[in-house]
C-alpha positions in Angstrom: 72.5 -4.0 46.4 75.4 -6.1 47.2 75.5 -9.2 48.7 77.2 -10.3 52.3 80.6 -11.8 51.9 80.7 -14.9 49.3 80.7 -17.9 52.0 76.8 -17.4 52.6 76.3 -17.7 48.8 76.6 -21.7 48.7 74.9 -21.7 52.1 71.9 -19.6 50.5 71.8 -21.5 47.5 71.3 -24.8 48.7 68.9 -23.7 51.4 66.7 -21.7 49.4 66.7 -24.4 46.5 65.7 -26.7 49.4 62.9 -24.5 49.9 61.7 -24.6 46.3 61.5 -28.5 46.2 59.7 -28.7 49.7 56.1 -29.5 49.9 55.7 -27.4 53.0 55.2 -24.2 51.2 51.8 -22.5 52.8 49.2 -21.9 50.7 49.1 -18.2 51.1 45.8 -16.4 51.4 46.7 -13.1 49.7 43.3 -11.7 49.9 41.6 -11.4 53.6 38.1 -11.6 52.9 37.1 -11.8 56.4 38.4 -9.7 59.6 39.9 -12.6 62.1 38.2 -10.8 65.3 39.3 -13.5 67.7 42.5 -13.5 66.3 43.1 -10.1 67.0 41.6 -10.1 70.5 43.9 -9.8 73.5 45.0 -12.8 75.7 47.2 -13.7 78.4 50.0 -16.2 77.9 51.8 -17.5 81.0 52.6 -14.0 82.9 52.6 -12.1 79.5 49.6 -10.1 78.1 49.7 -10.0 75.0 47.7 -7.5 72.5 46.8 -10.1 69.8 46.6 -14.0 69.4 48.8 -13.7 66.4 52.7 -15.1 67.0 55.4 -14.8 64.8 57.0 -18.4 64.1 60.4 -19.0 64.6 62.2 -19.1 61.3 65.9 -19.9 60.3 67.4 -16.9 58.1 71.2 -17.9 58.4 72.2 -14.1 58.4 74.1 -13.9 62.0 77.2 -12.4 61.7 81.0 -13.9 62.8 81.1 -15.8 65.7 77.6 -16.8 65.1 76.7 -13.2 66.6 73.4 -11.6 66.0 73.6 -8.3 63.8 72.2 -5.2 63.8 70.2 -5.9 60.4 68.7 -8.6 62.8 67.3 -6.0 65.2 65.6 -4.2 62.2 64.0 -7.2 60.9 62.8 -8.0 64.7 61.6 -4.4 65.3 59.6 -4.1 61.8 57.3 -7.3 63.3 57.0 -6.0 67.2 53.0 -5.8 66.5 52.6 -9.7 66.7 51.5 -10.8 70.0 54.3 -12.5 70.2 57.7 -13.1 68.8 59.5 -16.4 69.0 63.0 -15.6 67.3 64.8 -17.9 64.8 66.6 -21.0 66.4 69.3 -20.3 68.3 72.0 -23.1 69.3 72.8 -23.6 73.1 76.1 -24.7 72.9 78.8 -25.0 69.7 78.0 -28.7 69.6 74.0 -27.6 68.8 75.0 -26.0 66.1 74.1 -27.6 62.4 73.9 -24.9 59.7 75.9 -21.8 58.8 75.1 -18.2 60.1 72.5 -19.5 62.5 72.8 -17.5 66.2 74.2 -18.5 69.6 73.6 -17.9 72.9 76.5 -19.4 74.7 79.0 -16.4 74.4 79.2 -12.9 75.8 79.6 -11.5 72.2 76.1 -13.3 71.5 74.5 -12.0 74.3 75.2 -8.4 73.5 74.2 -9.1 69.7 70.9 -10.3 71.1 70.5 -7.3 73.7 70.2 -4.9 70.6 67.9 -7.0 69.3 65.4 -7.2 72.1 66.0 -3.8 72.9 64.6 -3.0 69.3 61.6 -4.8 70.2 60.7 -3.6 73.0 61.2 -0.3 72.1 58.7 -0.9 69.5 56.2 -2.1 71.6 56.9 -5.6 70.9 57.2 -9.1 73.4 60.0 -11.7 72.2 61.2 -14.9 73.5 64.2 -16.4 72.2 63.8 -20.1 71.0 66.6 -22.4 72.6 68.1 -25.3 70.0 70.5 -28.2 69.7 70.4 -29.5 66.4 71.9 -33.2 67.6 72.4 -35.4 64.7 71.5 -33.0 62.0 74.7 -31.5 62.0 78.4 -32.4 60.4 82.0 -32.7 61.6 82.9 -29.6 59.7 80.7 -27.8 61.9 81.4 -29.4 65.2 84.5 -28.3 67.9 87.5 -30.3 66.7 85.8 -32.1 63.5 84.0 -34.4 66.4 80.8 -36.6 65.3 77.7 -35.0 66.0 75.9 -36.4 69.1 72.5 -38.1 69.3 70.5 -40.4 71.4 71.6 -43.1 69.5 73.7 -43.9 66.5 71.1 -43.6 63.8 72.3 -41.8 60.4 69.8 -39.8 59.0 68.8 -39.3 55.3 69.9 -36.7 53.3 72.9 -34.1 53.4 74.0 -31.5 55.7 74.1 -28.2 54.7 77.7 -26.8 55.2 79.8 -23.5 55.2 81.3 -25.1 51.9 78.1 -26.5 50.4 76.2 -30.2 50.9 77.8 -32.8 52.6 76.4 -36.4 53.5 75.3 -36.7 57.0 77.3 -38.9 59.2 76.3 -41.5 61.9 76.2 -40.0 65.1 77.6 -40.7 68.2 75.6 -41.8 70.8 75.6 -39.8 74.0 76.5 -41.6 77.2 74.3 -41.7 79.9 76.6 -39.4 81.6 77.0 -36.8 79.2 73.1 -36.0 79.2 73.0 -33.9 82.4 76.1 -31.7 80.8 73.6 -31.1 77.8 70.9 -30.2 80.1 73.1 -27.5 82.0 73.7 -26.1 78.4 70.1 -25.3 77.6 70.1 -24.0 81.2 73.1 -22.0 80.8 71.6 -20.7 77.3 68.4 -20.1 79.2 70.6 -17.6 82.0 71.9 -15.8 78.9 68.5 -15.1 77.6 67.6 -13.9 80.6 71.0 -11.6 80.8 69.6 -10.2 77.2 66.7 -9.3 78.3 63.8 -11.5 76.2 60.6 -11.7 77.8 60.9 -15.5 78.1 62.2 -18.3 75.9 60.9 -21.2 73.8 62.4 -25.2 74.2 63.0 -26.4 70.3 61.5 -30.0 71.0 60.6 -30.2 67.2 61.7 -30.8 63.8 63.9 -33.6 64.3 66.3 -32.1 66.2 68.0 -33.4 69.5 64.8 -33.2 71.9 62.6 -34.8 69.0 65.4 -37.6 68.6 65.1 -38.5 72.1 61.5 -38.3 72.2 60.6 -40.6 68.5 61.3 -44.4 68.7 62.7 -43.9 65.3 65.7 -42.1 66.5 65.8 -43.5 70.3 67.2 -46.9 70.4 68.7 -46.5 73.9 68.4 -49.3 76.7 69.0 -46.8 79.7 66.6 -44.8 81.6 66.5 -42.3 78.7 65.4 -44.9 75.9 62.4 -47.3 75.4 59.4 -46.7 77.3 58.0 -43.5 76.6 58.4 -42.4 80.0 62.0 -42.9 79.6 62.0 -41.3 75.9 60.3 -38.2 77.6 62.6 -37.9 80.2 65.3 -35.5 78.2 62.6 -32.8 77.3 61.2 -33.2 81.0 64.5 -32.7 82.4 65.8 -29.6 79.9 62.0 -27.7 80.6 62.5 -28.3 84.4 66.1 -26.8 84.2 64.8 -24.0 81.7 61.6 -23.2 84.4 64.3 -23.4 87.1 65.8 -19.9 85.6 63.0 -18.2 84.6 60.3 -19.2 87.0 56.6 -20.3 85.7 55.0 -18.5 82.8 57.9 -17.5 80.7 58.8 -21.0 79.0 57.2 -22.8 76.1 58.1 -25.9 74.1 57.4 -26.6 70.6 56.9 -30.0 69.3 56.0 -31.5 65.8 54.2 -34.8 66.3 53.9 -35.9 62.8 56.6 -34.3 61.0 59.0 -35.6 58.9 61.4 -33.4 58.5 65.1 -34.5 58.8 64.1 -38.4 58.5 61.9 -38.7 61.2 59.1 -41.2 62.4 57.5 -42.4 65.3 55.5 -45.7 65.3 52.4 -43.9 67.6 52.7 -39.9 67.5 49.6 -39.7 69.3 50.8 -41.5 72.7 54.2 -40.3 72.2 53.2 -36.8 72.1 50.2 -36.8 74.2 52.7 -38.3 76.8 55.3 -35.8 76.4 52.4 -33.0 76.8 51.2 -35.0 80.1 54.9 -34.8 81.5 55.2 -31.1 80.8 51.7 -30.0 82.2 53.0 -29.9 86.0 56.0 -27.8 85.0 54.5 -24.3 84.8 54.7 -23.8 81.0 53.7 -20.6 79.6 52.5 -22.3 76.2 53.1 -25.5 74.2 53.3 -24.4 70.5 52.1 -27.5 68.2 53.3 -27.9 64.6 50.3 -29.7 62.8 49.4 -28.9 59.2 46.0 -28.0 58.6 43.5 -29.4 56.1 44.0 -27.3 53.0 47.9 -26.6 53.7 50.2 -27.9 51.0 52.0 -29.6 54.1 48.4 -31.4 55.2 48.6 -35.3 55.0 45.4 -36.7 55.1 46.7 -40.2 56.5 48.8 -38.8 59.4 47.5 -39.2 62.7 46.1 -36.3 64.2 47.3 -35.1 67.5 46.3 -32.0 68.6 43.1 -33.3 70.6 44.9 -35.6 72.7 47.5 -33.1 73.3 45.0 -30.5 74.5 43.8 -32.9 76.8 47.1 -33.9 78.4 48.0 -30.2 78.6 46.0 -27.2 80.0 48.2 -24.3 79.5 47.9 -22.2 76.4 48.3 -23.9 73.0 50.1 -22.5 70.0 49.0 -24.0 66.5 51.2 -23.7 63.8 51.6 -24.7 60.1 49.9 -23.4 57.0 47.3 -21.5 58.4 45.8 -18.7 56.9 43.4 -15.6 58.3 40.3 -17.6 58.0 41.9 -21.3 58.8 43.5 -19.4 62.1 39.8 -17.8 63.1 38.1 -20.9 62.4 40.5 -23.0 64.9 40.2 -20.2 67.6 36.7 -20.2 67.2 36.6 -24.2 67.5 38.9 -23.7 70.6 41.3 -26.3 69.0 43.9 -23.5 70.1 44.3 -20.3 72.1 46.9 -18.7 69.5 48.1 -19.3 65.9 51.6 -19.0 64.9 52.4 -17.6 61.1 56.2 -17.9 59.8 56.0 -17.1 55.9 53.0 -14.6 56.5 55.1 -12.4 58.8 58.4 -13.3 56.7 56.4 -11.1 53.5 54.3 -8.8 56.0 56.0 -7.2 58.6 52.7 -5.5 59.4 50.6 -8.6 59.2 48.6 -7.8 62.4 47.5 -4.3 60.7 46.9 -6.3 57.1 44.7 -8.6 59.0 43.1 -5.7 60.8 42.0 -4.0 57.4 41.4 -6.8 55.5 44.4 -5.7 53.3 46.2 -7.8 50.7 49.5 -9.7 51.4 53.1 -9.2 49.9 54.3 -12.2 48.1 57.2 -13.8 49.6 60.8 -14.1 47.9 61.6 -17.7 48.4 65.2 -17.1 46.9 66.3 -14.8 49.7 64.7 -16.9 52.4 68.4 -18.2 53.6 71.2 -16.1 54.0 72.1 -12.7 52.0 71.7 -9.2 53.2 68.8 -7.0 53.4 66.8 -8.1 50.1 64.2 -10.4 51.2 64.5 -9.4 54.9 64.2 -6.3 55.8 62.7 -4.7 52.7 59.6 -6.0 52.5 56.8 -2.8 52.4 54.1 -2.1 54.7 50.9 -1.6 53.5 50.0 1.5 51.6 46.5 1.7 50.0 47.0 4.1 47.6 49.8 2.5 46.2 48.9 -0.9 46.2 48.2 -1.3 42.3 51.1 0.8 41.2 53.8 -1.6 42.3 53.9 -4.2 40.1 57.1 -3.6 38.6 58.6 -4.3 42.0 60.5 -7.4 43.0 58.0 -8.2 45.5 54.6 -8.3 43.3 51.4 -6.8 44.9 48.8 -8.7 44.5 45.2 -6.5 43.6 42.6 -5.8 46.3 
């Protein structure tokens, strides 16, 4: 099958190589020994009634078209996974300045809205529910991807370690420009405008991306926020930007349709905080009165490859501070997800790579069926291969497909 235009090849190579090196690869549970009955029970999150507690986690796939417009192939990809209790789309930039990677979709032009409308209609026609993740990368960008070649913006002029992935390959990160105090309301307004456009596209809600070292996370953590104005210094001040964004977005959507994603202990994109428990329980407390539908917290579980036994555990403090629905993520299998629900540590569990490689993941969990093996070389960029061609479960064929690219795991 022919690849997409050559411009995506270096991007796919750089990103997929990074994934192969990453210690964040989940330990995939390819054989389901116990049916996760709690995971398969219906629930209500905000105003949405969900048929199960399995959330498709947001995953960047770098397959948007020219102008960062969602494509028909993306509509197929999301439609195939519509049996998830809730789909959270890949991160979607709220403004041109929010772009940090090639071929990621936006939600700031009419053409992008039209592209997303096709995606939403496809998911709804298949009986699914889908929310859009709103994203601004902040310092995790490069002048070659910024309007007019400008410096990326951030809460403070703190250069991240590592390299940006640009349309021409890797380039060292630069020192970002610290946002002036008077500029911050404009960024908040960009999130609100993107939320309005998401509503126009027909989404069931939105999720604010406050995780993984991007702009909101940069404001929250003291390693990247060195400001001395009302947006820096104290915890109250560092949380202020997130709260203002959340207030603005809830103002567009109303209560019960807006979620927020946080990653308290993640070191992705050169992130640190001196006291993650205090910072992120404080963030949860600041959000508790806004009528959010859920918090989506990334905290690796014991047994997953990303688990660090020395990292602070934040979930209990966040759970105590936020009384709405809690979605947890990072390395969960069917059995560990079921256990988390049984212990009431969470209300829902999100799965990334498992949904990527198994469009019918809900049915596989229901049947105790084996799982497809993910093709890591096609995670980022490219065409339908490794994107929309993963097979659904067919019991009679499980043991006769060993010669295909996606190796089947015997039951």
